[in-house]
N, CA, C and O atoms as CSV, one atom per row, in Angstrom:
chain,resi,resn,atom,element,x,y,z
A,1,MET,N,N,-6.791,30.870,0.579
A,1,MET,CA,C,-7.561,30.020,1.446
A,1,MET,C,C,-8.920,30.659,1.665
A,1,MET,O,O,-9.014,31.859,1.922
A,2,ASP,N,N,-9.952,29.875,1.567
A,2,ASP,CA,C,-11.322,30.349,1.726
A,2,ASP,C,C,-11.671,30.402,3.213
A,2,ASP,O,O,-11.742,29.360,3.865
A,3,PRO,N,N,-11.895,31.626,3.769
A,3,PRO,CA,C,-12.182,31.717,5.197
A,3,PRO,C,C,-13.512,31.103,5.593
A,3,PRO,O,O,-13.735,30.810,6.768
A,4,THR,N,N,-14.414,30.902,4.610
A,4,THR,CA,C,-15.712,30.312,4.932
A,4,THR,C,C,-15.647,28.793,4.970
A,4,THR,O,O,-16.534,28.145,5.525
A,5,ALA,N,N,-14.600,28.221,4.382
A,5,ALA,CA,C,-14.457,26.769,4.391
A,5,ALA,C,C,-14.159,26.311,5.816
A,5,ALA,O,O,-13.395,26.940,6.547
A,6,GLU,N,N,-14.780,25.208,6.183
A,6,GLU,CA,C,-14.573,24.707,7.528
A,6,GLU,C,C,-13.261,23.956,7.614
A,6,GLU,O,O,-12.951,23.101,6.785
A,7,ALA,N,N,-12.504,24.296,8.636
A,7,ALA,CA,C,-11.263,23.577,8.899
A,7,ALA,C,C,-11.620,22.323,9.689
A,7,ALA,O,O,-12.629,22.295,10.393
A,8,PRO,N,N,-10.804,21.301,9.573
A,8,PRO,CA,C,-11.091,20.107,10.362
A,8,PRO,C,C,-11.004,20.453,11.848
A,8,PRO,O,O,-10.184,21.283,12.241
A,9,PRO,N,N,-11.834,19.828,12.668
A,9,PRO,CA,C,-11.800,20.160,14.093
A,9,PRO,C,C,-10.432,19.827,14.683
A,9,PRO,O,O,-9.824,18.806,14.362
A,10,LEU,N,N,-9.976,20.704,15.539
A,10,LEU,CA,C,-8.682,20.501,16.177
A,10,LEU,C,C,-8.896,19.876,17.549
A,10,LEU,O,O,-9.500,20.477,18.438
A,11,HIS,N,N,-8.405,18.696,17.697
A,11,HIS,CA,C,-8.471,18.020,18.983
A,11,HIS,C,C,-7.045,17.866,19.483
A,11,HIS,O,O,-6.162,17.467,18.723
A,12,PRO,N,N,-6.811,18.174,20.732
A,12,PRO,CA,C,-5.448,18.029,21.234
A,12,PRO,C,C,-5.017,16.561,21.164
A,12,PRO,O,O,-5.790,15.665,21.503
A,13,PRO,N,N,-3.794,16.326,20.728
A,13,PRO,CA,C,-3.310,14.943,20.665
A,13,PRO,C,C,-3.261,14.305,22.057
A,13,PRO,O,O,-3.059,14.987,23.062
A,14,GLN,N,N,-3.444,13.024,22.089
A,14,GLN,CA,C,-3.335,12.255,23.328
A,14,GLN,C,C,-1.841,12.060,23.638
A,14,GLN,O,O,-1.002,12.223,22.753
A,15,PRO,N,N,-1.508,11.714,24.889
A,15,PRO,CA,C,-0.082,11.554,25.247
A,15,PRO,C,C,0.678,10.598,24.336
A,15,PRO,O,O,1.841,10.848,24.018
A,16,THR,N,N,0.049,9.516,23.913
A,16,THR,CA,C,0.755,8.595,23.019
A,16,THR,C,C,0.991,9.242,21.656
A,16,THR,O,O,2.008,8.988,21.009
A,17,GLN,N,N,0.043,10.081,21.224
A,17,GLN,CA,C,0.228,10.782,19.958
A,17,GLN,C,C,1.346,11.815,20.071
A,17,GLN,O,O,2.103,12.011,19.120
A,18,TRP,N,N,1.458,12.479,21.224
A,18,TRP,CA,C,2.547,13.447,21.409
A,18,TRP,C,C,3.890,12.755,21.264
A,18,TRP,O,O,4.797,13.274,20.613
A,19,ARG,N,N,4.017,11.582,21.870
A,19,ARG,CA,C,5.297,10.855,21.775
A,19,ARG,C,C,5.580,10.466,20.321
A,19,ARG,O,O,6.720,10.527,19.861
A,20,GLN,N,N,4.535,10.070,19.615
A,20,GLN,CA,C,4.693,9.692,18.211
A,20,GLN,C,C,5.098,10.913,17.370
A,20,GLN,O,O,5.962,10.818,16.498
A,21,ILE,N,N,4.471,12.040,17.642
A,21,ILE,CA,C,4.815,13.270,16.919
A,21,ILE,C,C,6.254,13.669,17.220
A,21,ILE,O,O,7.009,14.016,16.312
A,22,ALA,N,N,6.634,13.618,18.495
A,22,ALA,CA,C,7.992,14.008,18.896
A,22,ALA,C,C,9.053,13.096,18.291
A,22,ALA,O,O,10.185,13.520,18.062
A,23,ALA,N,N,8.689,11.859,18.035
A,23,ALA,CA,C,9.645,10.914,17.454
A,23,ALA,C,C,9.685,10.978,15.928
A,23,ALA,O,O,10.551,10.358,15.311
A,24,SER,N,N,8.769,11.711,15.317
A,24,SER,CA,C,8.702,11.725,13.850
A,24,SER,C,C,9.899,12.465,13.245
A,24,SER,O,O,10.475,13.364,13.858
A,25,ARG,N,N,10.248,12.061,12.040
A,25,ARG,CA,C,11.365,12.685,11.330
A,25,ARG,C,C,11.089,14.160,11.073
A,25,ARG,O,O,11.992,14.990,11.177
A,26,GLU,N,N,9.847,14.488,10.738
A,26,GLU,CA,C,9.490,15.874,10.445
A,26,GLU,C,C,9.696,16.777,11.659
A,26,GLU,O,O,10.216,17.887,11.542
A,27,PHE,N,N,9.279,16.280,12.834
A,27,PHE,CA,C,9.441,17.065,14.057
A,27,PHE,C,C,10.917,17.206,14.414
A,27,PHE,O,O,11.356,18.279,14.827
A,28,GLN,N,N,11.673,16.143,14.260
A,28,GLN,CA,C,13.108,16.187,14.543
A,28,GLN,C,C,13.826,17.156,13.595
A,28,GLN,O,O,14.739,17.872,14.008
A,29,ASP,N,N,13.409,17.174,12.326
A,29,ASP,CA,C,13.975,18.132,11.369
A,29,ASP,C,C,13.669,19.571,11.785
A,29,ASP,O,O,14.530,20.448,11.714
A,30,LEU,N,N,12.427,19.800,12.220
A,30,LEU,CA,C,12.035,21.139,12.671
A,30,LEU,C,C,12.903,21.584,13.843
A,30,LEU,O,O,13.415,22.703,13.846
A,31,LEU,N,N,13.068,20.723,14.827
A,31,LEU,CA,C,13.899,21.074,15.986
A,31,LEU,C,C,15.344,21.330,15.585
A,31,LEU,O,O,15.968,22.274,16.071
A,32,ALA,N,N,15.874,20.501,14.710
A,32,ALA,CA,C,17.276,20.659,14.298
A,32,ALA,C,C,17.492,21.982,13.567
A,32,ALA,O,O,18.478,22.677,13.811
A,33,ILE,N,N,16.574,22.325,12.677
A,33,ILE,CA,C,16.725,23.566,11.919
A,33,ILE,C,C,16.555,24.778,12.829
A,33,ILE,O,O,17.262,25.775,12.677
A,34,LYS,N,N,15.621,24.696,13.773
A,34,LYS,CA,C,15.455,25.808,14.717
A,34,LYS,C,C,16.710,25.976,15.573
A,34,LYS,O,O,17.138,27.099,15.841
A,35,LYS,N,N,17.295,24.859,16.000
A,35,LYS,CA,C,18.517,24.929,16.811
A,35,LYS,C,C,19.666,25.562,16.031
A,35,LYS,O,O,20.481,26.287,16.601
A,36,LEU,N,N,19.729,25.290,14.736
A,36,LEU,CA,C,20.796,25.866,13.904
A,36,LEU,C,C,20.725,27.389,13.880
A,36,LEU,O,O,21.743,28.054,13.684
A,37,PHE,N,N,19.548,27.938,14.075
A,37,PHE,CA,C,19.418,29.393,14.121
A,37,PHE,C,C,19.490,29.923,15.556
A,37,PHE,O,O,20.256,30.841,15.847
A,38,ILE,N,N,18.699,29.346,16.433
A,38,ILE,CA,C,18.510,29.907,17.766
A,38,ILE,C,C,19.773,29.853,18.622
A,38,ILE,O,O,20.109,30.838,19.280
A,39,ILE,N,N,20.466,28.742,18.625
A,39,ILE,CA,C,21.643,28.627,19.500
A,39,ILE,C,C,22.747,29.598,19.098
A,39,ILE,O,O,23.246,30.311,19.968
A,40,PRO,N,N,23.161,29.669,17.828
A,40,PRO,CA,C,24.189,30.660,17.485
A,40,PRO,C,C,23.734,32.102,17.722
A,40,PRO,O,O,24.527,32.939,18.153
A,41,ALA,N,N,22.458,32.394,17.442
A,41,ALA,CA,C,21.962,33.753,17.671
A,41,ALA,C,C,22.000,34.088,19.159
A,41,ALA,O,O,22.377,35.198,19.534
A,42,PHE,N,N,21.615,33.143,20.003
A,42,PHE,CA,C,21.650,33.357,21.447
A,42,PHE,C,C,23.082,33.560,21.940
A,42,PHE,O,O,23.357,34.487,22.701
A,43,VAL,N,N,23.978,32.700,21.509
A,43,VAL,CA,C,25.376,32.801,21.950
A,43,VAL,C,C,25.970,34.137,21.508
A,43,VAL,O,O,26.646,34.808,22.289
A,44,PHE,N,N,25.718,34.523,20.256
A,44,PHE,CA,C,26.247,35.797,19.764
A,44,PHE,C,C,25.713,36.955,20.600
A,44,PHE,O,O,26.487,37.783,21.080
A,45,PHE,N,N,24.388,37.017,20.776
A,45,PHE,CA,C,23.829,38.160,21.487
A,45,PHE,C,C,24.219,38.155,22.955
A,45,PHE,O,O,24.465,39.218,23.525
A,46,PHE,N,N,24.281,36.991,23.578
A,46,PHE,CA,C,24.698,36.897,24.974
A,46,PHE,C,C,26.122,37.433,25.138
A,46,PHE,O,O,26.392,38.224,26.041
A,47,ALA,N,N,27.030,36.998,24.262
A,47,ALA,CA,C,28.418,37.472,24.332
A,47,ALA,C,C,28.496,38.964,24.021
A,47,ALA,O,O,29.224,39.704,24.683
A,48,TYR,N,N,27.755,39.397,23.030
A,48,TYR,CA,C,27.766,40.810,22.642
A,48,TYR,C,C,27.217,41.690,23.754
A,48,TYR,O,O,27.758,42.760,24.033
A,49,TYR,N,N,26.140,41.235,24.388
A,49,TYR,CA,C,25.490,42.010,25.449
A,49,TYR,C,C,26.387,42.110,26.685
A,49,TYR,O,O,26.570,43.196,27.234
A,50,PHE,N,N,26.944,40.980,27.120
A,50,PHE,CA,C,27.742,40.994,28.343
A,50,PHE,C,C,29.171,41.464,28.141
A,50,PHE,O,O,29.889,41.668,29.119
A,51,SER,N,N,29.601,41.639,26.910
A,51,SER,CA,C,30.939,42.184,26.702
A,51,SER,C,C,30.996,43.668,27.062
A,51,SER,O,O,32.064,44.168,27.414
A,52,LEU,N,N,29.876,44.381,26.983
A,52,LEU,CA,C,29.875,45.799,27.350
A,52,LEU,C,C,30.246,46.007,28.816
A,52,LEU,O,O,31.186,46.754,29.088
A,53,PRO,N,N,29.552,45.383,29.777
A,53,PRO,CA,C,29.977,45.604,31.162
A,53,PRO,C,C,31.372,45.074,31.450
A,53,PRO,O,O,32.088,45.629,32.284
A,54,LEU,N,N,31.762,44.005,30.769
A,54,LEU,CA,C,33.128,43.497,30.965
A,54,LEU,C,C,34.161,44.497,30.454
A,54,LEU,O,O,35.167,44.757,31.115
A,55,LEU,N,N,33.906,45.050,29.283
A,55,LEU,CA,C,34.841,46.034,28.742
A,55,LEU,C,C,34.874,47.305,29.582
A,55,LEU,O,O,35.940,47.886,29.788
A,56,VAL,N,N,33.730,47.734,30.061
A,56,VAL,CA,C,33.694,48.931,30.903
A,56,VAL,C,C,34.444,48.664,32.207
A,56,VAL,O,O,35.128,49.550,32.720
A,57,GLY,N,N,34.320,47.452,32.744
A,57,GLY,CA,C,34.995,47.110,33.988
A,57,GLY,C,C,36.483,46.882,33.836
A,57,GLY,O,O,37.266,47.309,34.685
A,58,TYR,N,N,36.887,46.211,32.761
A,58,TYR,CA,C,38.290,45.831,32.598
A,58,TYR,C,C,39.079,46.741,31.661
A,58,TYR,O,O,40.309,46.713,31.685
A,59,ALA,N,N,38.421,47.535,30.850
A,59,ALA,CA,C,39.106,48.471,29.952
A,59,ALA,C,C,38.394,49.824,29.982
A,59,ALA,O,O,37.920,50.306,28.953
A,60,PRO,N,N,38.322,50.435,31.171
A,60,PRO,CA,C,37.550,51.675,31.275
A,60,PRO,C,C,38.118,52.820,30.445
A,60,PRO,O,O,37.361,53.643,29.930
A,61,ARG,N,N,39.431,52.883,30.310
A,61,ARG,CA,C,40.021,53.972,29.522
A,61,ARG,C,C,39.664,53.824,28.045
A,61,ARG,O,O,39.381,54.812,27.367
A,62,LEU,N,N,39.677,52.601,27.557
A,62,LEU,CA,C,39.298,52.363,26.164
A,62,LEU,C,C,37.834,52.752,25.940
A,62,LEU,O,O,37.510,53.435,24.968
A,63,MET,N,N,36.961,52.318,26.836
A,63,MET,CA,C,35.542,52.579,26.656
A,63,MET,C,C,35.179,54.049,26.899
A,63,MET,O,O,34.120,54.503,26.467
A,64,ALA,N,N,36.044,54.784,27.582
A,64,ALA,CA,C,35.807,56.213,27.815
A,64,ALA,C,C,36.325,57.068,26.663
A,64,ALA,O,O,36.186,58.291,26.689
A,65,THR,N,N,36.915,56.443,25.663
A,65,THR,CA,C,37.425,57.166,24.503
A,65,THR,C,C,36.279,57.891,23.809
A,65,THR,O,O,35.252,57.295,23.486
A,66,ARG,N,N,36.474,59.182,23.587
A,66,ARG,CA,C,35.439,59.972,22.910
A,66,ARG,C,C,35.518,59.739,21.407
A,66,ARG,O,O,36.585,59.796,20.798
A,67,VAL,N,N,34.357,59.476,20.839
A,67,VAL,CA,C,34.267,59.211,19.406
A,67,VAL,C,C,33.845,60.476,18.666
A,67,VAL,O,O,34.405,60.820,17.626
A,68,PHE,N,N,32.856,61.155,19.217
A,68,PHE,CA,C,32.334,62.372,18.610
A,68,PHE,C,C,31.725,63.217,19.716
A,68,PHE,O,O,30.749,62.808,20.343
A,69,GLY,N,N,32.287,64.380,19.957
A,69,GLY,CA,C,31.785,65.241,21.029
A,69,GLY,C,C,31.857,64.521,22.364
A,69,GLY,O,O,32.927,64.086,22.791
A,70,ARG,N,N,30.705,64.400,23.021
A,70,ARG,CA,C,30.656,63.693,24.304
A,70,ARG,C,C,30.330,62.205,24.141
A,70,ARG,O,O,30.264,61.479,25.132
A,71,LEU,N,N,30.132,61.757,22.934
A,71,LEU,CA,C,29.788,60.363,22.663
A,71,LEU,C,C,31.027,59.487,22.840
A,71,LEU,O,O,32.029,59.652,22.144
A,72,THR,N,N,30.936,58.556,23.782
A,72,THR,CA,C,32.076,57.673,24.055
A,72,THR,C,C,31.902,56.341,23.336
A,72,THR,O,O,30.830,56.018,22.824
A,73,LEU,N,N,32.978,55.593,23.317
A,73,LEU,CA,C,32.947,54.271,22.716
A,73,LEU,C,C,31.948,53.373,23.451
A,73,LEU,O,O,31.266,52.563,22.823
A,74,ALA,N,N,31.858,53.512,24.777
A,74,ALA,CA,C,30.910,52.708,25.562
A,74,ALA,C,C,29.470,53.028,25.176
A,74,ALA,O,O,28.660,52.116,25.010
A,75,SER,N,N,29.142,54.291,25.033
A,75,SER,CA,C,27.765,54.638,24.673
A,75,SER,C,C,27.446,54.212,23.244
A,75,SER,O,O,26.324,53.797,22.954
A,76,LEU,N,N,28.414,54.313,22.364
A,76,LEU,CA,C,28.213,53.852,20.993
A,76,LEU,C,C,28.000,52.337,20.960
A,76,LEU,O,O,27.146,51.842,20.224
A,77,TYR,N,N,28.770,51.615,21.752
A,77,TYR,CA,C,28.625,50.161,21.849
A,77,TYR,C,C,27.246,49.810,22.407
A,77,TYR,O,O,26.584,48.898,21.911
A,78,ALA,N,N,26.818,50.534,23.437
A,78,ALA,CA,C,25.499,50.284,24.035
A,78,ALA,C,C,24.389,50.522,23.017
A,78,ALA,O,O,23.445,49.736,22.933
A,79,LEU,N,N,24.495,51.586,22.253
A,79,LEU,CA,C,23.485,51.852,21.217
A,79,LEU,C,C,23.503,50.792,20.128
A,79,LEU,O,O,22.460,50.456,19.565
A,80,SER,N,N,24.678,50.266,19.830
A,80,SER,CA,C,24.767,49.235,18.791
A,80,SER,C,C,24.062,47.954,19.211
A,80,SER,O,O,23.686,47.145,18.363
A,81,GLN,N,N,23.881,47.765,20.514
A,81,GLN,CA,C,23.179,46.568,20.976
A,81,GLN,C,C,21.703,46.588,20.565
A,81,GLN,O,O,21.107,45.537,20.332
A,82,PHE,N,N,21.124,47.771,20.479
A,82,PHE,CA,C,19.751,47.862,19.972
A,82,PHE,C,C,19.701,47.400,18.517
A,82,PHE,O,O,18.809,46.649,18.124
A,83,ALA,N,N,20.660,47.855,17.731
A,83,ALA,CA,C,20.710,47.449,16.327
A,83,ALA,C,C,20.920,45.941,16.204
A,83,ALA,O,O,20.306,45.295,15.354
A,84,ALA,N,N,21.779,45.383,17.045
A,84,ALA,CA,C,22.025,43.934,17.005
A,84,ALA,C,C,20.753,43.168,17.378
A,84,ALA,O,O,20.442,42.149,16.762
A,85,GLY,N,N,20.028,43.646,18.370
A,85,GLY,CA,C,18.770,42.991,18.755
A,85,GLY,C,C,17.748,43.022,17.636
A,85,GLY,O,O,17.089,42.019,17.360
A,86,TRP,N,N,17.615,44.181,16.986
A,86,TRP,CA,C,16.681,44.302,15.866
A,86,TRP,C,C,17.117,43.432,14.690
A,86,TRP,O,O,16.277,42.843,14.010
A,87,LEU,N,N,18.415,43.347,14.447
A,87,LEU,CA,C,18.915,42.511,13.356
A,87,LEU,C,C,18.597,41.036,13.613
A,87,LEU,O,O,18.144,40.332,12.710
A,88,ILE,N,N,18.832,40.576,14.830
A,88,ILE,CA,C,18.538,39.184,15.156
A,88,ILE,C,C,17.032,38.928,15.028
A,88,ILE,O,O,16.625,37.884,14.519
A,89,ALA,N,N,16.206,39.868,15.484
A,89,ALA,CA,C,14.753,39.708,15.362
A,89,ALA,C,C,14.342,39.639,13.895
A,89,ALA,O,O,13.499,38.818,13.532
A,90,TRP,N,N,14.916,40.479,13.054
A,90,TRP,CA,C,14.597,40.474,11.621
A,90,TRP,C,C,15.020,39.149,10.979
A,90,TRP,O,O,14.279,38.572,10.184
A,91,LEU,N,N,16.219,38.674,11.333
A,91,LEU,CA,C,16.687,37.400,10.794
A,91,LEU,C,C,15.785,36.249,11.243
A,91,LEU,O,O,15.519,35.322,10.477
A,92,TYR,N,N,15.320,36.319,12.492
A,92,TYR,CA,C,14.420,35.278,12.976
A,92,TYR,C,C,13.093,35.310,12.214
A,92,TYR,O,O,12.546,34.261,11.874
A,93,LEU,N,N,12.583,36.496,11.950
A,93,LEU,CA,C,11.332,36.582,11.185
A,93,LEU,C,C,11.491,35.968,9.800
A,93,LEU,O,O,10.580,35.306,9.304
A,94,LYS,N,N,12.631,36.183,9.183
A,94,LYS,CA,C,12.873,35.574,7.873
A,94,LYS,C,C,12.969,34.052,7.993
A,94,LYS,O,O,12.452,33.328,7.143
A,95,ALA,N,N,13.621,33.573,9.035
A,95,ALA,CA,C,13.769,32.127,9.239
A,95,ALA,C,C,12.441,31.489,9.646
A,95,ALA,O,O,12.211,30.310,9.379
A,96,ALA,N,N,11.577,32.257,10.285
A,96,ALA,CA,C,10.296,31.725,10.760
A,96,ALA,C,C,9.423,31.227,9.614
A,96,ALA,O,O,8.583,30.351,9.820
A,97,THR,N,N,9.599,31.758,8.431
A,97,THR,CA,C,8.846,31.275,7.273
A,97,THR,C,C,9.156,29.803,7.032
A,97,THR,O,O,8.257,29.005,6.769
A,98,ARG,N,N,10.420,29.457,7.124
A,98,ARG,CA,C,10.805,28.055,6.943
A,98,ARG,C,C,10.312,27.215,8.118
A,98,ARG,O,O,9.860,26.086,7.929
A,99,PHE,N,N,10.397,27.763,9.331
A,99,PHE,CA,C,9.905,27.034,10.502
A,99,PHE,C,C,8.415,26.746,10.363
A,99,PHE,O,O,7.954,25.657,10.705
A,100,ASP,N,N,7.663,27.722,9.862
A,100,ASP,CA,C,6.227,27.542,9.689
A,100,ASP,C,C,5.918,26.432,8.684
A,100,ASP,O,O,5.015,25.623,8.897
A,101,ALA,N,N,6.673,26.402,7.595
A,101,ALA,CA,C,6.458,25.360,6.588
A,101,ALA,C,C,6.755,23.983,7.187
A,101,ALA,O,O,6.024,23.025,6.937
A,102,LEU,N,N,7.811,23.887,7.963
A,102,LEU,CA,C,8.142,22.607,8.596
A,102,LEU,C,C,7.103,22.231,9.655
A,102,LEU,O,O,6.801,21.053,9.845
A,103,SER,N,N,6.564,23.229,10.334
A,103,SER,CA,C,5.508,22.960,11.314
A,103,SER,C,C,4.272,22.401,10.625
A,103,SER,O,O,3.620,21.495,11.144
A,104,GLU,N,N,3.954,22.941,9.459
A,104,GLU,CA,C,2.819,22.417,8.692
A,104,GLU,C,C,3.065,20.963,8.294
A,104,GLU,O,O,2.143,20.148,8.313
A,105,ASP,N,N,4.312,20.637,7.934
A,105,ASP,CA,C,4.641,19.247,7.606
A,105,ASP,C,C,4.421,18.336,8.816
A,105,ASP,O,O,3.910,17.225,8.674
A,106,VAL,N,N,4.805,18.803,9.995
A,106,VAL,CA,C,4.600,18.022,11.219
A,106,VAL,C,C,3.106,17.800,11.445
A,106,VAL,O,O,2.677,16.689,11.755
A,107,ILE,N,N,2.326,18.853,11.291
A,107,ILE,CA,C,0.871,18.758,11.493
A,107,ILE,C,C,0.247,17.823,10.466
A,107,ILE,O,O,-0.587,16.985,10.809
A,108,ASP,N,N,0.657,17.970,9.191
A,108,ASP,CA,C,0.132,17.092,8.150
A,108,ASP,C,C,0.465,15.630,8.437
A,108,ASP,O,O,-0.378,14.746,8.284
A,109,HIS,N,N,1.694,15.396,8.851
A,109,HIS,CA,C,2.113,14.029,9.147
A,109,HIS,C,C,1.329,13.478,10.348
A,109,HIS,O,O,0.936,12.312,10.348
A,110,ALA,N,N,1.105,14.307,11.359
A,110,ALA,CA,C,0.362,13.866,12.541
A,110,ALA,C,C,-1.086,13.540,12.199
A,110,ALA,O,O,-1.684,12.640,12.787
A,111,ARG,N,N,-1.638,14.272,11.251
A,111,ARG,CA,C,-3.018,14.012,10.816
A,111,ARG,C,C,-3.099,12.850,9.844
A,111,ARG,O,O,-4.185,12.362,9.529
A,112,GLY,N,N,-1.932,12.409,9.368
A,112,GLY,CA,C,-1.914,11.275,8.459
A,112,GLY,C,C,-2.053,11.641,6.995
A,112,GLY,O,O,-2.249,10.770,6.147
A,113,THR,N,N,-1.950,12.960,6.689
A,113,THR,CA,C,-2.036,13.400,5.305
A,113,THR,C,C,-0.820,14.221,4.994
A,113,THR,O,O,-0.467,15.115,5.763
A,114,GLN,N,N,-0.183,13.952,3.917
A,114,GLN,CA,C,0.951,14.751,3.494
A,114,GLN,C,C,0.481,15.816,2.535
A,114,GLN,O,O,-0.275,15.544,1.602
A,115,GLY,N,N,0.939,17.044,2.774
A,115,GLY,CA,C,0.583,18.151,1.877
A,115,GLY,C,C,1.328,18.031,0.575
A,115,GLY,O,O,2.123,17.110,0.388
A,116,ASP,N,N,1.078,18.948,-0.320
A,116,ASP,CA,C,1.703,18.940,-1.641
A,116,ASP,C,C,3.007,19.701,-1.654
A,116,ASP,O,O,3.353,20.287,-2.680
A,117,ARG,N,N,3.733,19.720,-0.579
A,117,ARG,CA,C,5.007,20.458,-0.547
A,117,ARG,C,C,6.135,19.638,-0.997
A,117,ARG,O,O,7.270,20.113,-1.027
């Protein structure tokens, strides 16, 4: 893309245009695909995150089990939550490429021009 080329001026859509964009097939596809990723990722991480305090509260002997030296199962589980968060973030970044392409389709459709995708 040529950075010196002028982009068309961006004017915020009017309320009627927003409704038209929201009703478009392209926008609905974008929302559906995002939901397919975001909702399961949220549910997984929410359950994974809150299972630690539940396990510590309801199974303290299990979570106090030493794995290596002073490292307990609870501390290992807590550290694994960082890895799970980074994994979900990495997966989202990979999925965002598709979201961006679909967003461009929505923008192209709203402007009345279809791209060559």
